[in-house]
C-alpha angles and dihedrals in degrees: 000000000000095000095035088233100121095254097114127233095300099033090257098118136258123329092033096105136062098257091251096131130083093280090057093047089248091275102096090252102104120151090232123226091065099286091133090063125051107001093080093043100050132048112227126203117240089252092053092046091047091053092048091050092047090052091048092049091051091050091049092048090053091048092049090049090053091049092050091048091051092048090051090049092050094046095046112112113255115255115240 
């Protein structure tokens, strides 16, 4: 993330790069979603961590919903 603002290399959000930056350890093996930066450097309260995990779960559920919708769209028989 060139500006270190969480927008990814093209401004398209996290998980859009190759993990080559500081959050990915510079080896292309980042965890995505910013886990490489921050979590190890700051101690979160249980309440803060709980809120972060709830937000992450909601984001993952939305992403899974979009994937399932796309799969259904792809697998739908073509109309003639």
